[in-house]
C-alpha atoms as a printed R data frame, in Angstrom:
   type eleno elety resid chain resno       x       y      z
1  ATOM     1    CA   UNK     A     1  -8.564 -17.247  3.448
2  ATOM     2    CA   UNK     A     2 -10.424 -19.094  0.643
3  ATOM     3    CA   UNK     A     3  -7.860 -21.939  1.375
4  ATOM     4    CA   UNK     A     4  -8.852 -22.338  4.944
5  ATOM     5    CA   UNK     A     5 -12.488 -23.618  4.041
6  ATOM     6    CA   UNK     A     6 -13.666 -22.044  7.194
7  ATOM     7    CA   UNK     A     7 -17.313 -20.653  6.807
8  ATOM     8    CA   UNK     A     8 -17.607 -16.488  6.701
9  ATOM     9    CA   UNK     A     9 -19.070 -16.361  9.675
10 ATOM    10    CA   UNK     A    10 -16.118 -17.723 11.536
11 ATOM    11    CA   UNK     A    11 -14.118 -15.326  9.526
12 ATOM    12    CA   UNK     A    12 -16.045 -12.520 10.415
13 ATOM    13    CA   UNK     A    13 -15.612 -13.563 14.194
14 ATOM    14    CA   UNK     A    14 -11.755 -13.659 13.327
15 ATOM    15    CA   UNK     A    15 -11.900 -10.707 12.042
16 ATOM    16    CA   UNK     A    16 -13.687  -8.999 14.965
17 ATOM    17    CA   UNK     A    17 -12.465 -10.576 17.680
18 ATOM    18    CA   UNK     A    18  -8.879 -11.244 17.000
19 ATOM    19    CA   UNK     A    19  -7.262  -9.627 13.979
20 ATOM    20    CA   UNK     A    20  -8.533  -6.297 14.170
21 ATOM    21    CA   UNK     A    21  -8.267  -5.425 18.235
22 ATOM    22    CA   UNK     A    22  -4.702  -6.695 17.434
23 ATOM    23    CA   UNK     A    23  -3.868  -4.523 14.587
24 ATOM    24    CA   UNK     A    24  -6.394  -1.410 15.119
25 ATOM    25    CA   UNK     A    25  -3.718   0.828 16.647
26 ATOM    26    CA   UNK     A    26  -1.116   0.390 13.781
27 ATOM    27    CA   UNK     A    27  -3.394   2.456 11.525
28 ATOM    28    CA   UNK     A    28  -3.889   5.090 14.090
29 ATOM    29    CA   UNK     A    29   0.130   5.302 14.202
30 ATOM    30    CA   UNK     A    30   2.042   7.368 11.639
31 ATOM    31    CA   UNK     A    31   4.944   5.286 12.038
32 ATOM    32    CA   UNK     A    32   2.893   1.874 11.473
33 ATOM    33    CA   UNK     A    33   4.120  -1.502 10.141
34 ATOM    34    CA   UNK     A    34   2.905  -1.039  6.062
35 ATOM    35    CA   UNK     A    35   4.985  -3.949  4.394
36 ATOM    36    CA   UNK     A    36   3.269  -6.894  6.848
37 ATOM    37    CA   UNK     A    37   3.249  -8.583  9.509
38 ATOM    38    CA   UNK     A    38   5.430 -11.234 11.079
39 ATOM    39    CA   UNK     A    39   2.970 -14.287 11.375
40 ATOM    40    CA   UNK     A    40   4.285 -15.292 14.754
41 ATOM    41    CA   UNK     A    41   3.968 -11.893 16.285
42 ATOM    42    CA   UNK     A    42   0.600 -11.821 15.185
43 ATOM    43    CA   UNK     A    43  -0.357 -14.994 16.935
44 ATOM    44    CA   UNK     A    44   1.712 -13.897 19.720
45 ATOM    45    CA   UNK     A    45  -0.539 -11.155 20.130
46 ATOM    46    CA   UNK     A    46  -3.666 -12.997 19.615
47 ATOM    47    CA   UNK     A    47  -3.123 -15.297 21.554
48 ATOM    48    CA   UNK     A    48  -1.375 -12.999 24.760
49 ATOM    49    CA   UNK     A    49  -5.043 -10.833 24.461
50 ATOM    50    CA   UNK     A    50  -7.320 -13.790 24.256
51 ATOM    51    CA   UNK     A    51  -9.887 -14.167 26.921
52 ATOM    52    CA   UNK     A    52  -8.620 -10.929 28.841
53 ATOM    53    CA   UNK     A    53 -11.640  -8.294 27.762
54 ATOM    54    CA   UNK     A    54 -14.262  -8.926 30.143
55 ATOM    55    CA   UNK     A    55 -15.680  -6.015 30.242
56 ATOM    56    CA   UNK     A    56 -16.607  -5.664 26.807
57 ATOM    57    CA   UNK     A    57 -19.313  -8.905 27.403
58 ATOM    58    CA   UNK     A    58 -21.759  -5.767 27.997
59 ATOM    59    CA   UNK     A    59 -23.591  -5.095 24.485
60 ATOM    60    CA   UNK     A    60 -23.110  -1.565 24.492
61 ATOM    61    CA   UNK     A    61 -19.651  -1.429 25.508
62 ATOM    62    CA   UNK     A    62 -18.857  -4.150 22.799
63 ATOM    63    CA   UNK     A    63 -20.774  -2.034 20.260
64 ATOM    64    CA   UNK     A    64 -18.517   0.572 20.953
65 ATOM    65    CA   UNK     A    65 -15.143  -1.846 21.104
66 ATOM    66    CA   UNK     A    66 -16.122  -2.900 17.677
67 ATOM    67    CA   UNK     A    67 -16.534   0.500 16.039
68 ATOM    68    CA   UNK     A    68 -13.355   1.315 17.618
69 ATOM    69    CA   UNK     A    69 -11.194  -1.179 16.578
70 ATOM    70    CA   UNK     A    70 -12.643  -1.713 12.900
71 ATOM    71    CA   UNK     A    71 -13.795   1.850 11.749
72 ATOM    72    CA   UNK     A    72 -10.753   1.834  9.943
73 ATOM    73    CA   UNK     A    73 -10.872  -1.378  8.437
74 ATOM    74    CA   UNK     A    74 -14.642  -2.301  7.998
75 ATOM    75    CA   UNK     A    75 -15.338  -1.322  4.535
76 ATOM    76    CA   UNK     A    76 -12.289  -3.299  3.525
77 ATOM    77    CA   UNK     A    77 -13.358  -6.323  5.278
78 ATOM    78    CA   UNK     A    78 -16.842  -6.064  3.703
79 ATOM    79    CA   UNK     A    79 -15.572  -5.632  0.153
80 ATOM    80    CA   UNK     A    80 -13.113  -8.371  0.450
81 ATOM    81    CA   UNK     A    81 -15.687 -10.660  2.316
82 ATOM    82    CA   UNK     A    82 -17.814  -9.779 -0.575
83 ATOM    83    CA   UNK     A    83 -15.242 -11.121 -3.281
84 ATOM    84    CA   UNK     A    84 -15.178 -14.343 -0.826
85 ATOM    85    CA   UNK     A    85 -18.906 -14.915 -1.576
86 ATOM    86    CA   UNK     A    86 -18.687 -14.134 -4.968
87 ATOM    87    CA   UNK     A    87 -16.012 -17.186 -5.364
88 ATOM    88    CA   UNK     A    88 -18.477 -19.309 -3.355
89 ATOM    89    CA   UNK     A    89 -21.638 -18.996 -5.507
């Protein structure tokens, strides 16, 4: 992620709006993928889902969605984000 040179707010947006919604279901499945994800598949899924959810624009529904798709990964994201911040400083 550091190599992208994207600002942290953009990385946050990518995590919340693109990555977490696609991958969160994997953590709920006992048969989920644990060895990594095919980059082509991931890009396809992100592209396929892009812009399809309009109901989530309602603030309280969006807050519920954010909780649901990040509940299992938000702590790891925060740790990774902190490591990126420490390397920037």
